[in-house]
C-alpha positions as CSV (number, residue, x, y, z in Angstrom):
1,M,0.0,0.0,0.0
2,S,1.3,3.5,-0.8
3,D,2.5,5.4,2.3
4,H,0.5,8.4,1.0
5,L,-2.8,6.6,0.3
6,S,-5.6,9.2,0.8
7,A,-8.4,6.7,1.3
8,A,-9.7,6.4,4.9
9,T,-8.6,3.1,6.6
10,P,-11.1,0.9,8.5
11,A,-9.9,2.0,12.0
12,Q,-9.0,5.6,11.2
13,R,-11.7,7.2,13.3
14,E,-10.8,5.0,16.3
15,A,-7.0,5.4,15.9
16,A,-6.5,7.6,18.9
17,R,-9.3,6.4,21.3
18,A,-6.9,4.3,23.4
19,A,-3.9,6.6,23.2
20,S,-1.5,7.0,26.0
21,V,-0.7,10.5,27.3
22,F,3.0,9.4,27.1
23,G,3.3,10.1,23.4
24,L,5.6,8.8,20.7
25,E,7.5,12.0,20.7
26,N,9.2,10.6,23.8
27,H,10.7,8.0,21.5
28,G,11.9,10.6,19.0
29,L,9.0,9.8,16.5
30,S,7.5,12.9,15.0
31,H,5.7,14.0,11.8
32,L,4.0,10.5,11.6
33,R,1.1,10.2,9.2
34,R,-1.2,8.5,11.7
35,I,-0.8,6.6,14.9
36,Y,-3.1,3.6,15.6
37,W,-3.2,3.2,19.3
38,N,-3.9,-0.2,21.0
39,L,-6.4,-1.4,18.4
40,P,-8.2,-4.6,19.3
41,E,-8.0,-7.7,17.2
42,P,-11.0,-7.2,14.9
43,A,-9.8,-3.7,14.0
44,L,-6.2,-5.0,13.4
45,Y,-7.6,-7.7,11.1
46,E,-9.4,-5.0,9.1
47,E,-6.3,-2.8,8.9
48,A,-4.0,-5.7,7.9
49,V,-6.4,-6.9,5.2
50,F,-6.9,-3.3,3.9
51,R,-3.1,-3.0,3.7
52,R,-2.8,-6.3,1.9
53,E,-0.5,-7.7,4.6
54,G,-2.1,-11.2,4.7
55,H,-5.3,-13.3,4.3
56,I,-8.1,-14.4,6.6
57,A,-8.1,-18.2,6.3
58,A,-11.1,-20.5,6.7
59,D,-12.3,-20.6,10.3
60,G,-10.7,-17.3,11.1
61,P,-6.9,-17.3,11.6
62,F,-4.9,-14.5,9.9
63,V,-2.2,-15.9,7.6
64,V,0.9,-13.9,6.7
65,G,4.2,-14.4,4.9
66,T,7.3,-13.1,6.5
67,G,9.3,-12.8,3.3
68,K,13.1,-13.4,3.3
69,H,13.3,-14.2,6.9
70,T,11.2,-17.2,8.1
71,A,13.2,-17.6,11.3
72,R,15.3,-15.6,13.7
73,A,18.3,-13.9,12.2
74,A,20.5,-14.8,15.2
75,P,23.8,-13.5,13.7
76,D,22.2,-10.0,13.3
77,K,21.4,-9.5,16.9
78,F,23.5,-6.9,18.8
79,V,23.6,-5.3,22.3
80,T,24.7,-1.7,22.7
81,R,28.0,-1.7,24.7
82,E,27.5,1.1,27.2
83,A,28.6,1.8,30.8
84,T,25.5,0.8,32.7
85,S,25.5,-2.8,31.5
86,E,29.0,-3.4,30.0
87,D,30.4,-5.4,32.9
88,R,27.4,-7.7,33.2
89,V,26.8,-8.7,29.6
90,W,28.2,-12.0,28.3
91,W,29.8,-10.6,25.2
92,G,30.4,-12.9,22.3
93,E,28.5,-14.9,19.7
94,H,25.0,-14.2,21.2
95,N,25.6,-10.7,22.4
96,R,27.6,-8.9,19.7
97,P,28.7,-5.4,20.8
98,F,27.3,-2.3,19.1
99,T,28.6,1.2,19.8
100,P,26.3,3.9,21.2
101,P,27.1,6.3,18.3
102,N,26.2,3.7,15.7
103,F,23.0,2.9,17.6
104,S,22.1,6.6,17.8
105,A,22.7,7.1,14.1
106,L,20.7,4.0,13.0
107,L,17.9,4.9,15.4
108,S,17.8,8.4,13.9
109,R,17.6,7.1,10.4
110,M,14.8,4.8,11.4
111,Q,12.9,7.7,13.0
112,A,13.3,9.7,9.8
113,Y,12.1,6.7,7.8
114,L,8.9,6.5,9.8
115,Q,8.0,10.2,9.2
116,G,5.0,10.5,7.0
117,R,4.0,6.8,7.6
118,D,1.4,5.1,9.7
119,V,2.5,3.3,12.8
120,F,0.7,0.9,15.2
121,V,1.3,0.9,18.9
122,Q,0.5,-1.7,21.5
123,D,1.0,-0.8,25.1
124,C,1.2,-3.9,27.2
125,Y,3.0,-5.8,30.0
126,A,5.6,-8.6,30.1
127,G,5.5,-10.7,33.3
128,A,2.4,-12.0,35.2
129,D,4.0,-11.5,38.6
130,P,2.9,-8.0,39.7
131,D,6.1,-7.6,41.6
132,H,8.2,-8.1,38.4
133,R,5.9,-6.9,35.6
134,L,7.5,-4.8,32.9
135,P,5.4,-2.1,31.1
136,V,6.5,-2.3,27.4
137,R,5.5,-0.5,24.2
138,I,5.7,-2.2,20.8
139,I,5.7,0.2,17.8
140,T,5.3,-1.4,14.4
141,E,4.8,-0.3,10.8
142,K,2.7,-3.4,10.1
143,A,-0.8,-3.9,11.4
144,W,-0.3,-7.6,11.7
145,H,2.8,-7.2,13.9
146,S,0.6,-5.1,16.2
147,L,-1.8,-8.0,16.3
148,F,1.0,-10.4,17.1
149,A,2.2,-8.1,20.0
150,R,-1.3,-7.8,21.3
151,T,-1.6,-11.6,21.2
152,M,1.7,-12.3,23.0
153,F,1.7,-9.8,25.8
154,A,-0.8,-8.8,28.6
155,K,-3.1,-5.9,27.9
156,P,-4.1,-3.0,30.3
157,R,-7.5,-3.7,31.9
158,N,-9.3,-0.6,30.7
159,L,-9.2,2.6,28.7
160,D,-7.9,4.6,31.7
161,A,-5.0,2.2,32.1
162,Y,-4.1,2.6,28.5
163,R,-4.1,6.4,28.8
164,K,-1.8,6.2,31.9
165,H,0.6,3.6,30.4
166,V,4.2,4.6,30.6
167,P,6.6,2.0,29.0
168,E,9.8,1.1,30.8
169,F,11.1,-0.5,27.6
170,T,10.1,0.1,23.9
171,V,10.6,-1.9,20.8
172,I,10.4,-0.3,17.3
173,C,9.9,-2.8,14.5
174,A,10.1,-1.6,10.9
175,P,10.8,-4.6,8.6
176,D,10.9,-2.5,5.4
177,F,13.6,-0.3,6.8
178,H,17.1,-1.7,6.1
179,A,20.5,-1.0,7.6
180,S,23.5,-0.2,5.4
181,P,26.3,-2.4,6.7
182,L,29.0,0.0,5.5
183,I,27.4,3.0,7.2
184,D,25.8,1.3,10.3
185,S,28.4,-1.4,11.1
186,T,25.8,-4.1,10.9
187,R,26.5,-7.5,9.4
188,T,23.7,-7.3,6.8
189,Q,20.7,-5.1,6.1
190,T,18.9,-6.9,8.9
191,F,19.4,-5.9,12.6
192,I,18.0,-6.5,16.0
193,I,19.7,-4.1,18.5
194,V,19.0,-3.7,22.2
195,N,20.1,-0.7,24.2
196,F,19.7,-1.2,28.0
197,A,20.7,2.3,28.9
198,A,18.2,4.0,26.5
199,R,15.5,1.3,27.3
200,I,14.8,0.8,23.6
201,A,15.3,-1.9,21.0
202,I,15.1,-1.6,17.2
203,I,14.3,-4.2,14.6
204,G,14.7,-3.7,10.9
205,G,15.0,-5.8,7.7
206,S,13.0,-8.8,9.0
207,A,9.3,-9.3,9.2
208,Y,9.6,-12.5,11.3
209,A,7.5,-11.7,14.4
210,G,9.5,-14.0,16.6
211,E,12.1,-11.2,16.7
212,I,9.7,-9.0,18.7
213,K,8.9,-11.6,21.4
214,K,12.5,-12.8,21.7
215,T,13.7,-9.2,22.0
216,I,11.4,-8.7,25.0
217,F,12.6,-12.0,26.4
218,T,16.3,-10.9,26.0
219,V,15.5,-7.7,27.9
220,L,13.9,-9.6,30.8
221,N,16.8,-12.1,30.8
222,Y,18.9,-9.1,31.7
223,L,16.6,-7.3,34.1
224,L,15.0,-10.1,36.1
225,P,18.3,-11.7,37.5
226,L,19.2,-8.3,38.8
227,D,16.2,-8.7,41.2
228,G,17.1,-12.3,42.1
229,V,14.5,-13.7,39.7
230,M,15.4,-16.7,37.5
231,S,14.5,-16.0,33.9
232,M,13.9,-19.2,31.9
233,H,13.5,-20.4,28.3
234,C,10.9,-23.0,29.3
235,S,7.3,-23.9,29.3
236,A,5.4,-24.6,32.5
237,N,2.3,-26.3,33.7
238,V,0.7,-27.3,37.0
239,G,-1.0,-30.6,38.0
240,P,-4.4,-31.1,39.8
241,D,-2.6,-31.1,43.2
242,G,-0.8,-27.8,42.5
243,D,2.5,-29.4,41.6
244,A,4.2,-27.1,39.0
245,A,6.6,-28.4,36.4
246,I,8.9,-26.5,34.1
247,F,10.2,-27.7,30.7
248,F,13.5,-26.3,29.3
249,G,14.4,-26.7,25.7
250,L,15.2,-25.0,22.4
251,S,12.5,-24.4,19.7
252,G,11.4,-27.8,18.2
253,T,12.3,-29.9,21.2
254,G,8.8,-30.2,22.5
255,K,8.3,-27.4,25.0
256,T,5.0,-26.3,23.7
257,T,3.6,-29.7,22.7
258,L,4.5,-31.5,25.9
259,S,3.4,-28.7,28.3
260,A,0.0,-28.6,26.6
261,D,-1.2,-31.6,28.6
262,P,-5.0,-32.0,29.0
263,A,-4.4,-33.4,32.5
264,R,-2.5,-30.4,33.7
265,R,-3.1,-26.6,33.5
266,L,-0.9,-24.6,31.2
267,I,1.0,-21.7,32.7
268,G,2.8,-20.9,29.5
269,D,4.7,-22.4,26.6
270,D,8.0,-20.5,26.2
271,E,9.2,-17.8,28.6
272,H,9.0,-17.7,32.4
273,G,10.4,-16.3,35.6
274,W,10.9,-18.0,38.9
275,S,10.5,-15.5,41.7
276,E,9.9,-15.8,45.5
277,S,6.2,-16.3,44.6
278,G,6.8,-19.2,42.2
279,V,6.8,-19.6,38.4
280,F,5.1,-16.9,36.3
281,N,4.6,-16.5,32.6
282,I,6.3,-13.6,30.9
283,E,3.8,-13.6,28.1
284,D,0.0,-13.9,27.6
285,G,0.2,-15.9,24.4
286,C,1.8,-18.9,22.8
287,Y,4.0,-19.2,19.7
288,A,4.1,-22.7,18.5
289,K,5.5,-24.5,15.5
290,V,2.6,-25.8,13.5
291,I,4.3,-27.8,10.7
292,R,2.5,-31.1,10.3
293,L,0.5,-30.6,13.5
294,S,-1.8,-33.6,14.1
295,P,-5.3,-33.3,15.6
296,E,-4.6,-36.7,17.3
297,A,-1.2,-36.0,18.8
298,E,-1.5,-32.2,19.4
299,P,-5.3,-31.6,19.6
300,Q,-5.3,-28.4,21.5
301,I,-2.6,-26.6,19.5
302,H,-4.1,-27.9,16.3
303,A,-7.5,-26.5,17.3
304,C,-5.9,-23.1,17.8
305,T,-4.9,-22.9,14.1
306,R,-8.6,-22.8,13.3
307,R,-9.6,-19.8,15.4
308,F,-10.1,-16.1,14.9
309,G,-7.3,-14.3,16.7
310,T,-4.5,-16.7,15.8
311,V,-1.7,-15.4,13.6
312,L,-0.1,-18.0,11.3
313,E,3.2,-17.3,9.7
314,N,4.2,-18.9,6.4
315,V,1.5,-21.5,6.4
316,T,0.2,-22.5,3.0
317,I,-3.5,-21.8,2.3
318,D,-5.6,-22.8,-0.8
319,P,-6.1,-19.5,-2.8
320,L,-9.7,-20.3,-3.5
321,T,-11.1,-22.0,-0.4
322,R,-8.6,-20.4,2.1
323,R,-8.2,-23.8,3.7
324,L,-4.9,-24.4,5.6
325,D,-2.3,-27.0,4.6
326,L,-0.2,-27.5,7.8
327,N,1.8,-30.3,6.1
328,D,3.2,-28.0,3.4
329,A,6.8,-27.0,4.3
330,S,7.5,-25.4,0.9
331,V,8.1,-22.0,2.5
332,T,9.8,-23.2,5.7
333,E,9.8,-26.0,8.2
334,N,9.4,-23.2,10.8
335,T,5.7,-22.4,10.2
336,R,4.4,-20.7,13.3
337,G,1.1,-19.9,15.1
338,A,0.7,-17.2,17.7
339,Y,-2.5,-17.5,19.7
340,P,-3.8,-16.2,23.1
341,L,-3.1,-18.4,26.1
342,H,-6.8,-18.7,26.9
343,F,-7.3,-20.5,23.6
344,I,-5.9,-23.6,25.4
345,D,-8.9,-25.1,27.3
346,N,-7.0,-25.8,30.5
347,A,-4.8,-22.8,30.6
348,L,-4.2,-21.2,33.9
349,L,-5.4,-17.7,33.2
350,E,-3.5,-16.2,36.2
351,R,-0.4,-17.3,34.4
352,M,1.3,-18.0,37.8
353,G,2.0,-21.3,39.6
354,G,3.8,-22.4,42.7
355,H,7.4,-23.5,43.1
356,P,8.2,-26.4,40.7
357,S,8.3,-29.9,42.0
358,N,9.9,-31.1,38.8
359,V,12.4,-29.5,36.4
360,I,12.5,-31.1,32.9
361,F,15.4,-30.6,30.5
362,L,14.3,-31.4,26.9
363,T,17.1,-32.5,24.7
364,C,16.7,-33.5,21.1
365,D,19.5,-36.1,20.7
366,A,20.1,-36.4,17.0
367,S,22.8,-39.0,17.8
368,G,20.2,-41.4,18.9
369,V,22.1,-42.7,22.0
370,M,20.6,-41.0,25.1
371,P,17.8,-42.7,27.1
372,P,14.3,-41.2,26.7
373,I,14.3,-40.2,30.3
374,S,16.9,-39.9,33.1
375,R,16.9,-38.7,36.7
376,L,19.7,-36.2,37.6
377,T,21.4,-35.3,40.8
378,P,21.6,-31.6,41.6
379,E,25.2,-31.6,40.4
380,Q,24.3,-33.4,37.2
381,A,21.4,-31.0,36.7
382,M,23.8,-28.0,36.9
383,Y,26.2,-29.7,34.5
384,H,23.5,-30.4,31.9
385,F,21.9,-27.0,32.4
386,I,25.2,-25.2,31.7
387,S,25.9,-27.6,28.8
388,G,22.4,-27.3,27.2
389,Y,22.9,-30.2,24.8
390,T,20.3,-30.5,22.1
391,S,19.8,-30.2,18.3
392,K,18.7,-27.1,16.4
393,I,15.6,-28.2,14.4
394,A,15.2,-27.2,10.8
395,G,13.9,-23.7,10.1
396,T,14.2,-22.3,13.6
397,E,17.1,-20.1,12.7
398,V,18.2,-18.6,9.4
399,G,20.7,-21.0,7.6
400,L,19.5,-24.3,9.1
401,G,18.8,-27.1,6.6
402,T,16.6,-30.1,6.9
403,E,19.0,-32.1,9.1
404,P,19.1,-31.4,12.8
405,E,22.3,-29.6,13.9
406,I,23.8,-30.9,17.1
407,T,24.6,-28.0,19.4
408,F,25.3,-26.9,23.0
409,S,23.0,-24.0,23.9
410,T,23.9,-23.1,27.5
411,C,20.8,-22.7,29.8
412,F,18.8,-24.2,26.9
413,G,18.5,-20.7,25.4
414,A,22.0,-19.3,24.8
415,P,20.8,-16.8,22.0
416,F,18.6,-15.0,24.6
417,M,20.9,-15.1,27.6
418,V,22.5,-11.7,28.4
419,H,24.4,-12.4,31.7
420,R,27.1,-15.0,31.8
421,P,25.8,-18.6,32.1
422,H,26.9,-19.1,35.7
423,V,24.5,-16.3,36.8
424,Y,21.5,-18.3,35.6
425,A,22.9,-21.7,36.7
426,E,23.5,-20.5,40.3
427,L,20.0,-19.0,40.4
428,L,18.5,-22.3,39.2
429,R,20.5,-24.4,41.6
430,A,19.6,-22.3,44.6
431,K,15.9,-22.4,43.8
432,M,15.8,-26.1,43.1
433,L,17.6,-26.9,46.4
434,R,15.4,-24.5,48.3
435,H,12.2,-26.0,47.0
436,G,13.2,-29.6,46.6
437,A,12.7,-30.0,42.9
438,T,13.6,-33.2,41.0
439,C,15.4,-32.8,37.7
440,W,14.8,-35.1,34.7
441,L,16.6,-35.2,31.3
442,V,14.1,-36.1,28.6
443,N,15.3,-37.0,25.1
444,T,12.7,-36.1,22.4
445,G,15.2,-37.0,19.6
446,W,16.1,-40.2,17.9
447,T,16.4,-43.9,19.0
448,G,17.7,-46.9,17.1
449,G,20.4,-44.9,15.4
450,P,21.2,-41.3,14.6
451,F,19.1,-39.0,12.4
452,G,18.7,-40.6,9.0
453,V,19.0,-44.1,10.4
454,G,16.9,-44.3,13.6
455,K,13.4,-42.9,14.2
456,R,12.2,-40.0,16.3
457,I,10.9,-41.1,19.7
458,S,7.1,-40.9,19.6
459,I,5.3,-38.1,21.4
460,R,3.0,-40.8,22.9
461,H,5.9,-42.6,24.6
462,T,7.4,-39.3,25.8
463,R,4.1,-38.2,27.2
464,T,3.7,-41.5,29.1
465,L,7.2,-41.2,30.6
466,L,6.5,-37.6,31.6
467,D,3.2,-38.5,33.2
468,A,4.9,-41.2,35.2
469,A,7.7,-38.8,36.3
470,L,5.4,-35.9,37.2
471,G,2.9,-38.2,38.9
472,G,5.5,-39.9,41.1
473,K,5.1,-43.3,39.5
474,L,8.8,-43.6,38.6
475,E,9.7,-43.5,42.3
476,H,8.6,-47.1,42.5
477,V,10.4,-48.7,39.6
478,P,14.0,-50.0,39.4
479,F,16.7,-47.7,38.0
480,R,20.1,-48.5,36.4
481,K,23.2,-46.3,36.4
482,D,24.1,-45.0,33.0
483,A,27.6,-46.1,32.2
484,V,28.6,-42.8,30.4
485,F,26.7,-40.0,32.2
486,G,26.1,-41.6,35.6
487,F,22.5,-40.5,35.8
488,D,19.7,-42.9,36.8
489,V,17.6,-44.5,34.0
490,P,14.3,-46.2,34.8
491,Q,14.2,-49.8,33.7
492,E,10.5,-50.0,33.3
493,C,7.4,-47.8,32.8
494,A,3.9,-48.9,32.2
495,G,2.9,-48.2,28.6
496,V,6.5,-47.9,27.3
497,P,8.4,-50.7,25.6
498,A,11.3,-51.9,27.9
499,E,13.7,-51.8,25.0
500,L,13.1,-48.1,24.4
501,L,14.4,-47.3,27.9
502,D,17.7,-48.9,27.0
503,P,18.7,-47.3,23.7
504,A,21.7,-49.6,23.2
505,G,19.2,-52.4,22.5
506,T,17.5,-50.5,19.7
507,W,20.7,-50.2,17.7
508,P,21.6,-52.9,15.2
509,S,25.2,-53.0,16.6
510,R,26.3,-52.5,20.2
511,R,29.8,-51.5,19.0
512,E,28.3,-48.7,16.8
513,Y,26.2,-47.5,19.7
514,D,29.2,-47.4,22.1
515,A,31.3,-45.5,19.5
516,K,28.5,-42.9,19.0
517,Y,27.9,-42.5,22.7
518,D,31.7,-42.1,23.4
519,A,31.9,-39.5,20.7
520,L,29.0,-37.6,22.3
521,A,30.7,-37.8,25.7
522,A,33.8,-36.3,24.1
523,R,31.8,-33.4,22.7
524,F,30.3,-32.7,26.2
525,I,33.7,-32.7,27.8
526,E,35.2,-30.4,25.2
527,N,32.3,-28.0,25.4
528,F,32.3,-27.8,29.1
529,K,35.9,-26.6,29.1
530,L,34.4,-23.2,28.1
531,F,32.7,-23.0,31.5
532,A,35.0,-24.9,33.8
533,E,36.8,-21.8,35.2
534,G,35.1,-20.9,38.4
535,C,32.7,-23.8,38.2
536,P,32.4,-25.9,41.4
537,R,34.4,-29.1,41.3
538,E,31.5,-31.3,42.1
539,V,29.6,-29.9,39.0
540,I,32.6,-30.6,36.7
541,A,32.8,-34.1,38.1
542,A,29.1,-34.7,37.2
543,G,30.0,-34.8,33.5
544,P,30.3,-38.0,31.4
545,T,33.1,-40.6,31.4
546,R,34.6,-41.8,28.2
547,I,34.0,-45.4,27.2
548,R,37.4,-47.2,27.4
């Protein structure tokens, strides 16, 4: 749509009804064409359709394409290196430094770019715990990004609250604005840059909405630990007896699917804090992979893809009937759905639970050698949390192919961690010991051989094992000590084939299995050298032993 289109837009008359008195001039934005303040979902649908940003699919979801970027552009993320945060930030691959002058210059060019254009604003909150709630503002040039932000974060309760909203952190997202690497010192034309001193983040060159949510998560991963709150890349739910559980894991390892359990109430699917009050959801929505969703295996998430208010990214629809094809990965394996938490029937709408009884580490082992479930000692839990072994699944980051990529992502979310890993590890250990949580390592990857040879462990078997762990049933079965990692592995579980619990028996050759397991142990040991300095001796000793 032309930036100077004279035709009235569907929500033009209501554009300023929910405006905050803390205006956009406070963010250096002036001479804008029109500001659409805090529009509700139906109005954002109308605006997005009017601007030809996407399509309304059959049954009501809004379907968009994100263009060049269908996943996070992790190498294009930067943190402004300034005095207030410099000594705390874990500088390196995941937090690339950006100079304050370069940030100011790029922000100024973005502000100039937005002059004469329409922008959409959502004033909202990140964090369900009232003691640790962050007022945020999301400013976008796309109506559908405003819909996404409204879906993912908590809204003020009434019009008066909107008018009094003053953000403590602001994100400006303009995907059609591109950086100039030679001028701006960015890697490409795409950029995601956080400035903790200025309390602002800017996103350009990418329409992938996950950048918005992960930027807010990155911000809270910096701010919450400063208050003694553990910030976590995890999903969380609570059982009928009030027993909370948290599920750590990278995208694609099962956080969303496994926490959406009809027998337990969902606190949230991706980002949480653990405060003195217990676990709380940072968001008010879910952002799930929807490729090849099954109504049998994932009935609740599948149902969300058929509802008004859901935003679907890069999902194929029939141009005539507007019917969805969730099996089509022609655009990307990383098709996504954003939907309100309350779309899940058994969601805990308060988005807060007690202190977890169980902590689950989800690892997608593409080597096919790790047991489907293991019980860890506190020292082993710290070793595996710091290690963060898993596999990146196709499509979740720019540049990933169809084959899983074995990786170590410390804290099961290294791209979003701002402090050094030991900060989060020490917080987690203290809270687990204080509240008596049991830690389990759950493999949602392969068995019977590595990727390409073996097969993915079925969701049904993983759910059965998790149900047994969370319900205390595994306390009454015999365990064996794993020869390589030393953790305890159950030898039986009702509803799960015994041979699955001992992965060596699923391989055609024990010698090949041992060689692969030994190679994985060597990778763990080599990786942990990066974190050994200053790490307690007992945690280092909790690592694997090579097969001799």
